[in-house]
Structure formats: C-alpha cells, structure tokens
C-alpha positions in Angstrom: 17.6 -2.5 1.9 15.2 -1.1 -0.6 11.3 -0.9 -0.1 9.0 -1.1 -2.6 4.9 -1.0 -3.1 3.5 -3.0 -5.9 -0.1 -3.9 -7.0 -0.3 -7.6 -7.8 -3.1 -8.8 -10.1 -3.7 -12.7 -9.8 -5.4 -14.5 -12.9 -8.1 -16.9 -11.0 -6.0 -20.0 -11.9 -3.4 -18.7 -9.4 -5.3 -17.4 -6.3 -4.5 -20.9 -4.5 -1.2 -20.6 -5.1 1.3 -19.7 -2.2 3.0 -16.6 -3.9 3.8 -14.5 -0.9 5.1 -17.6 1.1 7.7 -17.9 -2.1 8.6 -14.1 -2.1 9.6 -14.7 1.4 10.9 -18.1 1.4 12.9 -18.4 -2.0 13.8 -14.6 -2.2 14.1 -13.2 1.2 11.7 -10.4 0.9 9.6 -9.2 3.9 6.3 -8.1 3.3 3.4 -6.3 4.6 0.1 -6.4 3.1 -1.7 -3.4 2.5 -5.0 -4.4 0.8 -6.4 -7.5 -0.6 -9.2 -8.7 -2.5 -8.7 -12.4 -3.3 -11.2 -15.2 -3.4 -10.8 -18.6 -4.8 -11.3 -19.1 -8.6 -11.8 -15.6 -9.5 -9.3 -12.9 -10.5 -7.8 -11.3 -7.4 -5.7 -8.1 -6.2 -3.0 -7.7 -3.6 -1.4 -4.4 -2.6 1.9 -5.5 -0.8 5.0 -3.5 0.7 8.2 -5.1 -0.2 11.4 -4.8 1.7 14.7 -6.5 0.8 17.9 -6.8 -1.0 17.9 -4.9 -4.7 19.0 -8.3 -6.2 16.5 -10.3 -4.4 13.6 -7.8 -5.1 14.6 -8.4 -8.8 14.4 -11.7 -8.6 11.3 -11.6 -6.8 9.8 -9.8 -9.1 10.9 -11.9 -12.3 9.3 -14.7 -10.4 6.0 -13.1 -10.3 6.0 -12.5 -14.0 7.0 -16.2 -14.8 3.8 -17.3 -12.9 1.7 -15.1 -14.5 1.1 -12.6 -12.3 0.7 -9.1 -13.4 2.7 -6.5 -11.1 3.0 -2.9 -11.4 4.4 -0.2 -8.7 1.8 1.6 -6.8 1.2 4.8 -9.0 -1.2 6.7 -7.0 -0.7 7.9 -3.7 -2.4 10.4 -1.0 -2.4 14.1 -1.5 -3.1 16.2 1.3 -3.7 19.8 1.0 -3.2 21.9 4.3 -5.0 25.0 2.9 -8.5 23.0 3.0 -7.6 21.1 6.3 -9.4 22.6 9.1 -7.6 20.0 11.4 -10.6 18.4 13.0 -8.5 14.9 12.9 -11.5 13.0 11.5 -8.8 11.4 9.1 -6.2 10.4 11.8 -8.6 7.9 13.4 -8.8 6.1 10.5 -5.2 6.0 9.5 -3.8 2.7 9.8 -0.1 3.7 9.4 0.0 7.0 11.4 1.0 9.1 8.2 -2.0 11.5 9.2 -1.3 12.2 13.2 -1.9 15.2 15.1 0.4 17.1 16.8 -0.5 17.4 20.5 1.0 20.8 21.5 -0.5 22.5 18.4 -3.5 20.3 17.6 -2.6 20.1 14.1 -2.6 17.6 11.5 0.2 16.5 9.9 0.8 14.1 7.0 3.8 12.1 6.5 4.0 10.8 2.9 6.7 8.2 3.7 4.5 6.4 6.1 1.5 6.4 3.7 0.3 2.9 2.5 -2.1 4.6 0.4 -5.3 2.4 1.8 -7.5 5.6 1.0 -9.0 4.8 4.4 -8.9 8.7 5.0 -10.5 9.8 1.9 -14.1 9.4 3.1 -13.1 10.6 6.7 -12.4 13.9 5.3 -15.3 15.9 4.9 -13.7 18.9 3.7 -11.7 17.0 0.4 -8.4 18.2 2.1 -7.3 14.5 1.1 -7.3 13.3 -2.4 -5.7 10.8 -4.7 -2.4 11.8 -6.3 -2.6 9.9 -9.7 
C-alpha cells in the first residue's frame, strides 16, 4: 500500500461528477479529504490523501487525467522552526491531524511531518512565525 497526497483542480463542467466515488469503487483507493473548495458550475479544488495498491493508484491517476481533472502532487508542506517556537501550544489546538502536539512531560511542542496534512491552520495560530510553508 502506498499513500499519496494530491491536489485536484476540477473544471466547472466536472464539479457534479462522482469523482471520489469512482476512485473508491473502480480503483479500490481509500481517500481522506484534507481541503475542499467545490461549488457547482464553478472551478473546484480538492486536496486528498489517497491510499491503495501502487497499480490501482496509477490507474486512478490515469482516470483523473482522462476525464479532464488536472492533478498534481502536493508540493508544499509545513515547516516548523523549533528555534522560534516558544512552546505556547496555540498551534496544537488547531491541528486536526495531531502533527503538532505537546509532550505532557516536558510541555514542549513537537512536530511530526509524517502526520501533517498541510491544511495550513497552524500558520495563523503561531504568532511567533515558527511555522511557515515549506515550498
């Protein structure tokens, strides 16, 4: 099994199509929606994390391309600078994936890049700019 985080850009004529359903049903891929901005008859954007067999992933990506969805691997992530962090833990309360978490013994904030879904909620929570986009 492999995991991939991708950004899907929907042309407005495809916003009514059951794209995620097809990825599950036809290609046996599991998905987690990380961010979505989709309105009917307008261009849409969806950030999803896909998990499945490598061959199924390849076929699923080919399907997306064939119907006109432009997709790309998520090219940015979150960068945490522990030298700027004062461990106030404000970021941990907004982190849905618990990538930013507090060690209760030391009361220090820790960042687990593997858990990060790049939702960007932590950016505005950090007043000390210890969290930035890693482009």
